[in-house]
LOKE-279960 format. One record per residue (C-alpha): residue in one letter; x, y, z. Coordinates in nm, 3 decimals. Each point is the difference from the previous one (the first is absolute). Last residue first. Layout:
BEGIN
R	type	c1	c2	c3
R	a	X	Y	Z
...
END
This chain:
BEGIN
R	type	c1	c2	c3
R	k	-5.469	-2.091	5.009
R	g	0.214	0.165	-0.285
R	q	-0.135	0.331	-0.006
R	r	0.116	0.008	0.426
R	r	0.339	-0.119	-0.099
R	l	0.009	0.303	-0.269
R	k	-0.095	0.259	0.269
R	r	0.221	-0.126	0.256
R	i	0.278	-0.030	-0.276
R	a	-0.057	0.361	-0.096
R	a	0.044	0.124	0.382
R	e	0.370	-0.154	0.007
R	i	0.076	0.116	-0.346
R	s	-0.059	0.390	0.094
R	q	0.153	-0.128	0.368
R	d	0.296	-0.092	-0.127
R	p	0.002	-0.416	-0.100
R	e	0.287	-0.164	0.221
R	i	0.249	-0.158	-0.285
R	t	-0.006	-0.395	0.089
R	n	0.136	-0.265	0.196
R	s	-0.131	-0.311	-0.066
R	a	-0.063	-0.206	0.315
R	g	-0.395	0.037	-0.042
R	w	-0.070	0.195	-0.275
R	f	-0.435	-0.049	-0.049
R	d	0.023	0.143	0.415
R	k	-0.327	0.266	-0.149
R	d	-0.202	-0.302	-0.082
R	s	-0.107	0.006	-0.405
R	f	0.078	0.260	-0.320
R	n	-0.005	-0.181	-0.328
R	g	0.170	-0.260	-0.198
R	i	0.336	0.034	-0.180
R	e	0.033	-0.083	-0.399
R	d	-0.152	0.259	-0.234
R	t	0.040	0.289	0.331
R	m	0.396	-0.099	-0.116
R	v	-0.023	0.072	-0.373
R	q	0.249	-0.239	-0.209
R	n	0.210	0.120	-0.298
R	p	0.288	-0.033	0.209
R	r	-0.043	-0.363	0.136
R	f	-0.029	-0.133	0.364
R	r	0.143	-0.319	0.061
R	d	-0.154	-0.314	0.072
R	k	-0.104	-0.122	-0.328
R	a	0.341	0.064	-0.167
R	k	0.193	-0.209	0.289
R	f	0.192	0.240	0.222
R	r	0.381	0.016	-0.037
R	e	0.187	-0.229	0.233
R	s	0.127	0.140	0.351
R	a	0.342	0.098	0.135
R	v	-0.005	0.070	0.401
R	d	0.096	0.357	-0.010
R	s	-0.298	0.082	0.133
R	r	-0.213	0.301	0.054
R	d	-0.293	0.140	0.209
R	t	-0.187	0.345	0.011
R	i	0.028	0.122	-0.351
R	a	-0.202	0.290	-0.045
R	m	-0.221	0.100	-0.318
R	e	-0.172	0.298	-0.128
R	t	-0.239	0.071	-0.276
R	m	-0.256	0.339	0.003
R	v	-0.231	0.083	-0.251
R	s	-0.181	0.388	0.056
R	f	-0.286	0.113	-0.206
R	k	-0.151	0.347	-0.043
R	s	-0.327	-0.002	-0.152
R	n	-0.097	0.334	-0.253
R	f	-0.326	0.182	0.056
R	l	-0.284	0.121	-0.294
R	k	-0.070	-0.338	-0.148
R	r	-0.122	-0.039	-0.380
R	k	0.363	-0.112	-0.079
R	w	0.177	-0.132	0.277
R	n	0.323	0.100	0.115
R	c	0.242	-0.221	0.235
R	k	0.266	0.097	0.192
R	f	0.352	-0.164	0.093
R	k	0.192	-0.022	0.322
R	i	0.276	-0.339	0.020
R	e	0.163	-0.129	0.268
R	g	0.263	-0.229	0.023
R	r	0.187	-0.181	0.304
R	a	0.278	-0.249	0.058
R	y	0.156	-0.127	0.319
R	s	0.273	-0.270	0.078
R	f	0.234	-0.065	-0.277
R	y	0.304	-0.117	0.148
R	w	0.404	0.143	0.028
R	k	0.274	-0.187	0.137
R	g	0.302	0.090	0.233
R	d	-0.156	-0.269	0.303
R	k	-0.361	0.204	-0.070
R	e	-0.122	0.275	-0.164
R	q	-0.365	0.102	-0.083
R	y	-0.078	0.089	-0.335
R	n	-0.265	0.274	-0.058
R	v	-0.230	0.100	-0.313
R	i	-0.251	0.287	-0.033
R	y	-0.197	0.138	-0.253
R	d	-0.204	0.278	-0.160
R	a	-0.225	0.044	-0.307
R	s	-0.224	0.317	-0.044
R	l	-0.298	0.112	-0.142
R	p	-0.052	-0.233	-0.288
R	t	-0.300	0.120	-0.251
R	v	-0.303	-0.246	-0.081
R	q	-0.273	0.130	-0.241
R	a	-0.277	-0.186	0.020
R	g	-0.256	-0.035	-0.265
R	a	0.101	-0.308	-0.126
R	p	0.087	-0.242	0.239
R	k	0.366	-0.047	0.075
R	k	0.287	-0.215	-0.116
R	r	0.394	-0.034	0.125
R	i	0.011	0.266	0.186
R	f	0.325	0.115	0.163
R	m	0.241	0.038	-0.259
R	q	-0.210	0.122	-0.289
R	r	-0.065	0.275	0.266
R	v	0.353	0.075	0.044
R	e	0.056	0.096	-0.342
R	s	-0.325	0.222	-0.012
R	e	0.115	0.185	0.262
R	n	0.327	0.094	-0.078
R	k	0.033	0.198	0.312
R	m	-0.066	-0.262	0.271
R	n	0.392	-0.026	0.107
R	l	-0.029	-0.340	0.188
R	s	0.091	-0.042	0.386
R	f	0.339	-0.121	0.189
R	r	0.062	-0.118	0.370
R	a	0.304	-0.225	-0.011
R	s	0.145	-0.192	0.320
R	s	0.301	-0.152	0.083
R	l	0.204	0.003	-0.359
R	a	0.369	-0.176	0.083
R	l	0.290	0.219	-0.036
R	k	0.177	-0.223	0.277
R	n	0.098	0.273	0.236
R	a	-0.198	0.332	-0.067
R	d	-0.309	-0.221	-0.034
R	i	-0.229	0.136	-0.284
R	y	-0.344	0.197	0.032
R	f	-0.140	0.033	-0.311
R	l	-0.257	0.300	-0.068
R	g	-0.269	0.115	-0.255
R	y	-0.071	0.077	-0.366
R	y	-0.128	-0.263	-0.249
R	l	-0.028	0.018	-0.367
R	p	-0.257	0.088	-0.235
R	l	0.104	-0.009	-0.379
R	d	0.041	0.361	-0.124
R	i	0.364	0.021	0.097
R	g	0.127	0.351	-0.084
R	e	0.113	0.082	0.400
R	k	0.147	-0.268	0.150
R	q	-0.229	-0.239	0.246
R	k	0.050	0.041	0.366
R	f	0.260	-0.132	0.279
R	e	0.073	0.138	0.313
R	i	0.223	-0.196	0.182
R	v	0.033	-0.067	0.436
R	y	0.272	-0.167	0.095
R	h	0.004	-0.239	0.311
R	i	0.188	-0.007	0.336
R	k	-0.083	-0.318	0.189
R	d	-0.191	-0.023	0.313
R	n	-0.274	-0.199	-0.188
R	l	-0.021	0.353	-0.221
R	k	0.151	0.290	0.054
R	t	0.006	0.286	-0.221
R	i	0.255	0.208	-0.264
R	n	-0.158	0.267	-0.211
R	k	-0.109	0.068	-0.377
R	f	0.232	-0.094	-0.244
R	t	-0.114	0.022	-0.291
R	y	-0.054	-0.253	-0.336
R	d	-0.149	0.120	-0.325
R	y	-0.177	-0.290	-0.176
R	n	-0.030	-0.134	-0.378
R	k	0.344	-0.135	0.047
R	i	-0.100	-0.244	0.243
R	f	-0.223	-0.133	-0.246
R	d	0.192	-0.264	-0.172
R	g	0.202	-0.080	0.276
R	s	-0.261	-0.130	0.185
R	l	-0.070	0.218	0.327
R	l	-0.345	0.104	-0.051
R	n	-0.126	-0.105	-0.315
R	y	0.043	-0.391	0.074
R	p	0.146	-0.021	0.277
R	n	-0.197	-0.329	0.086
R	k	0.203	-0.206	0.288
R	i	0.129	0.302	0.134
R	i	-0.295	0.204	-0.081
R	d	-0.262	-0.178	0.236
R	l	-0.297	0.126	-0.155
R	l	-0.037	-0.307	-0.140
R	l	-0.127	-0.138	0.283
R	t	-0.295	0.167	0.004
R	t	-0.092	-0.120	-0.347
R	n	-0.014	-0.343	0.154
R	p	-0.177	0.068	0.288
R	g	-0.276	0.127	-0.210
R	g	0.025	-0.066	-0.390
R	q	-0.299	0.152	-0.117
R	l	-0.150	0.242	0.207
R	k	-0.360	-0.013	-0.090
R	f	-0.270	0.309	-0.032
R	l	-0.332	-0.048	-0.085
R	l	-0.199	0.348	-0.075
R	t	-0.330	0.027	0.061
R	d	0.023	0.316	0.184
R	m	0.177	-0.222	0.218
R	k	-0.199	0.107	0.291
R	k	-0.246	-0.313	-0.023
R	v	0.286	-0.251	-0.018
R	d	0.092	0.042	0.322
R	q	0.302	-0.215	0.041
R	s	0.100	-0.320	0.204
R	k	0.362	-0.198	0.061
R	r	0.165	-0.284	0.165
R	g	0.298	-0.191	-0.070
R	k	0.202	-0.285	0.120
R	y	0.330	-0.226	-0.113
R	i	0.008	0.181	-0.326
R	q	0.288	-0.095	-0.147
R	v	0.264	0.220	-0.178
R	q	0.295	-0.035	-0.242
R	d	0.314	0.247	-0.049
R	d	0.130	-0.037	-0.346
R	r	0.297	-0.217	-0.136
R	m	0.303	0.166	-0.142
R	q	0.195	-0.005	0.288
R	r	0.277	0.250	0.156
R	y	-0.240	0.106	0.247
R	g	-0.089	-0.361	0.159
R	a	-0.366	-0.067	-0.095
R	k	-0.283	0.043	0.239
R	n	-0.256	-0.243	0.091
R	i	-0.265	0.185	0.177
R	n	-0.243	-0.136	0.190
R	v	-0.311	0.214	0.041
R	v	-0.231	0.095	0.291
R	a	-0.281	0.198	-0.209
R	e	-0.213	0.335	0.016
R	s	-0.273	0.150	-0.165
R	l	-0.221	0.291	-0.036
R	a	-0.246	0.211	-0.201
R	i	-0.230	0.307	0.033
R	y	0.216	0.178	0.292
R	t	-0.179	0.361	-0.022
R	r	0.204	0.299	0.010
R	n	-0.022	0.091	-0.377
R	k	-0.046	-0.387	-0.137
R	k	0.252	-0.192	0.172
R	i	0.140	-0.339	-0.113
R	t	0.188	-0.224	0.221
R	e	0.352	-0.231	-0.006
R	r	0.154	-0.192	0.259
R	y	0.269	-0.242	-0.018
R	f	0.165	-0.152	0.300
R	g	0.289	-0.253	-0.007
R	k	0.184	-0.298	0.019
R	m	0.347	-0.053	-0.159
R	m	0.169	-0.264	-0.145
R	n	0.322	0.080	-0.105
R	p	0.255	-0.023	-0.333
R	n	0.337	0.004	0.008
R	l	0.191	0.297	-0.148
R	a	-0.116	0.209	0.348
R	y	0.086	0.384	-0.077
R	n	0.346	0.172	0.121
R	e	0.280	-0.137	-0.190
R	a	-0.184	-0.129	-0.289
R	v	-0.177	0.339	-0.014
R	r	0.303	0.185	-0.003
R	n	-0.020	0.149	-0.392
R	l	-0.339	0.037	0.042
R	i	0.006	0.238	0.298
R	s	0.356	0.149	-0.119
R	r	-0.170	0.161	-0.332
R	v	-0.183	0.209	0.251
R	l	0.258	0.096	0.236
R	f	0.215	0.124	-0.339
R	l	-0.319	0.217	-0.118
R	p	0.029	0.167	0.314
R	d	0.390	0.122	-0.049
R	h	0.150	0.248	0.268
R	p	-0.146	-0.249	0.277
R	y	0.170	0.129	0.361
R	i	0.214	-0.262	0.170
R	n	0.104	-0.024	0.347
R	i	-0.328	0.084	0.175
R	e	-0.017	-0.143	0.360
R	g	0.216	0.307	0.097
R	l	-0.274	0.281	-0.123
R	p	-0.301	-0.170	0.289
R	i	-0.268	-0.158	-0.144
R	i	-0.296	0.076	0.208
R	a	-0.245	-0.265	-0.069
R	s	-0.376	0.074	0.157
R	e	-0.106	-0.185	0.336
R	m	-0.225	-0.259	-0.049
R	e	-0.292	-0.090	0.255
R	l	-0.252	-0.312	0.031
R	v	-0.309	0.013	0.126
R	n	-0.190	-0.266	0.103
R	k	-0.397	-0.009	-0.003
R	r	-0.079	-0.429	-0.023
R	p	0.156	-0.292	0.105
R	k	0.262	0.167	0.275
R	l	0.364	0.037	-0.125
R	s	0.290	-0.057	0.261
R	a	0.105	-0.324	-0.056
R	i	0.045	0.024	-0.358
R	t	0.238	0.214	0.101
R	f	0.079	0.334	-0.225
R	e	0.292	0.119	-0.248
R	k	0.012	0.333	-0.157
R	n	0.177	0.073	-0.348
R	k	0.089	0.344	0.019
R	y	-0.256	0.215	-0.235
R	g	0.029	0.175	-0.340
R	i	-0.121	-0.296	-0.234
R	h	-0.203	-0.247	0.229
R	s	0.100	-0.286	0.289
R	v	-0.148	-0.205	0.246
R	t	0.183	-0.292	0.148
R	l	-0.142	-0.264	0.235
R	t	0.118	-0.238	0.313
R	k	-0.010	-0.290	0.123
R	a	-0.046	-0.285	-0.229
R	d	-0.003	-0.312	0.090
R	s	-0.292	-0.101	-0.178
R	d	-0.238	-0.232	0.191
R	k	-0.277	0.213	0.035
R	a	-0.016	0.098	-0.347
R	i	0.000	0.380	-0.080
R	k	-0.299	0.204	-0.162
R	l	0.069	0.346	-0.076
R	l	-0.240	0.286	-0.102
R	f	0.091	0.351	-0.049
R	e	-0.157	0.350	-0.034
R	g	0.192	0.345	-0.104
R	d	-0.291	0.064	-0.173
R	s	0.098	-0.028	-0.397
R	n	0.103	-0.378	0.132
R	t	0.283	-0.100	0.213
R	v	0.182	-0.271	-0.109
R	t	0.079	-0.415	0.060
R	a	0.254	-0.218	0.064
R	v	0.085	-0.360	0.072
R	n	0.373	-0.117	-0.145
R	s	0.120	-0.082	0.364
R	g	0.258	0.098	0.264
R	n	-0.163	0.318	0.067
R	v	-0.366	0.070	-0.112
R	t	-0.023	0.247	-0.239
R	i	-0.201	0.298	-0.021
R	n	0.035	0.228	-0.297
R	a	-0.147	0.353	-0.025
R	f	-0.226	0.056	-0.279
R	i	-0.151	0.296	0.184
R	l	0.137	0.144	0.308
R	v	-0.243	0.220	0.224
R	e	0.071	0.316	0.143
R	g	0.046	0.034	0.342
R	t	0.218	0.277	-0.070
R	e	0.340	-0.080	0.220
R	k	-0.062	-0.387	0.009
R	n	-0.086	-0.002	-0.370
R	k	-0.284	-0.267	0.044
R	i	-0.050	-0.397	-0.077
R	k	-0.338	-0.162	0.061
R	g	-0.141	-0.279	0.187
R	k	-0.168	-0.332	0.006
R	y	0.211	-0.339	0.085
R	v	-0.134	-0.330	-0.033
R	d	0.156	-0.362	0.176
R	y	0.007	-0.298	-0.180
R	k	-0.070	-0.347	0.006
R	l	-0.337	-0.085	0.209
R	t	-0.175	0.298	-0.251
R	d	0.086	-0.205	-0.268
R	i	-0.248	-0.333	0.119
R	v	-0.268	0.199	0.043
R	q	0.079	0.221	-0.306
R	q	-0.021	-0.356	-0.226
R	t	-0.348	-0.086	0.132
R	k	-0.152	0.348	-0.153
R	a	0.172	-0.019	-0.289
R	k	-0.138	-0.354	-0.013
R	k	-0.334	0.144	0.047
R	k	0.011	0.241	-0.278
R	k	0.122	-0.238	-0.222
R	k	-0.294	-0.247	0.083
R	f	-0.233	0.305	0.026
R	n	0.100	0.101	-0.385
R	f	-0.030	0.361	0.003
R	s	-0.293	0.179	-0.188
R	e	0.109	0.199	-0.237
R	a	0.046	0.444	0.033
R	g	-0.115	0.176	-0.291
R	m	-0.150	-0.154	-0.284
R	v	0.215	0.076	-0.333
R	q	-0.207	0.139	-0.321
R	s	0.291	0.203	-0.109
R	f	0.062	0.225	-0.246
R	s	0.367	0.024	-0.046
R	l	0.336	0.127	0.128
R	v	0.347	-0.189	0.002
R	l	0.231	0.150	0.178
R	i	0.395	-0.065	0.029
R	l	0.174	0.060	0.299
R	s	0.353	-0.096	0.065
R	l	0.175	0.313	-0.170
R	l	0.292	-0.210	-0.092
R	i	-0.187	-0.221	-0.289
R	s	-0.171	0.291	-0.133
R	i	0.342	0.172	-0.044
R	q	0.149	-0.297	-0.144
R	k	-0.295	-0.059	-0.278
R	r	-0.003	0.384	-0.016
R	f	0.400	0.035	-0.133
R	n	-0.051	-0.315	-0.228
R	t	-0.264	0.154	-0.193
R	k	0.203	0.393	-0.003
R	m	0.293	-0.230	-0.174
END
């Protein structure tokens, strides 16, 4: 039971670390022909799309809203704000779209005309959603019934047919407050139907990386699986030990409050593992659509009390003389509703840990983060990726992509706007790669 549990939970955790001694060189020189090709592609792409940058804020307080969803109406093009509330959106010049919609938990949806946007420094404001008592017809008395209803209604609420998706993926490693590694990629995703037994498939379309090996304490960090494991945070497709029938009984559920998301009432259900269960489980919040009983969002963290068990879940290998202790593991997964169906739209995982070395007075703290945003989607059926073209779960993305090159590397692809600290790291890593 315990071995099987570790296998399941290590998959869901999304971030698997491989720590070992390394003689890895820093930023390699980028192939000139590839760099020239990327630059040429950018010249072509800029004639085909418009770029908009800005921030999403609370209208009353001026507070920035992180991880807000931005969707181009009449299309499947979308992005999210970063941890500074900033966004970057690219829309094809020949698009018929006239408006976009911004949504965030606890706020009213807000529609903006694309014609009103400037290329830069847009400030889009949202108002908090106040729910009149008259809108609430049923108060939930059994939160466990709501949680069970999520899986019971998968066929009704989620896409049963495969979807082709395009997404932006980023993974970072920080030592204390300094970024020491950064990788990004535009990925193609063959998203299996929610009742299909097939796994989702990933194909790297374009990627870049860099790392500062000198600051790694002779440790080489590798995140195994990259975008594949981030997709496993889709807990409707991969319920494992959060929503599966075998594990629901290990949690206590309470009704926390009612809020709005996408202008729809949502029940907020709080969950935590029951007392007396020694193995690490999760605690967090489910946001459940009150009408359809579909899961729109989940925020959850791992219970870190059993330190030895948690350490075995995360660390595959480590060098002798290093004691690695996980400190926290936090996750987000969001779904976007369209035409009565919910689709995977965003996932983020962040793990913090400390490393103590023998014969060293001070320890080092590290933070490892992955995130993926779906930026486009198509209902048109597509063949599964061939083995040679897909990114495998045992691969490490930094081993498969090239280093940082020009600033316009992404061309027409939508990405998650880097926050200020990541932007500074990108500038530094790009200089090191020259």
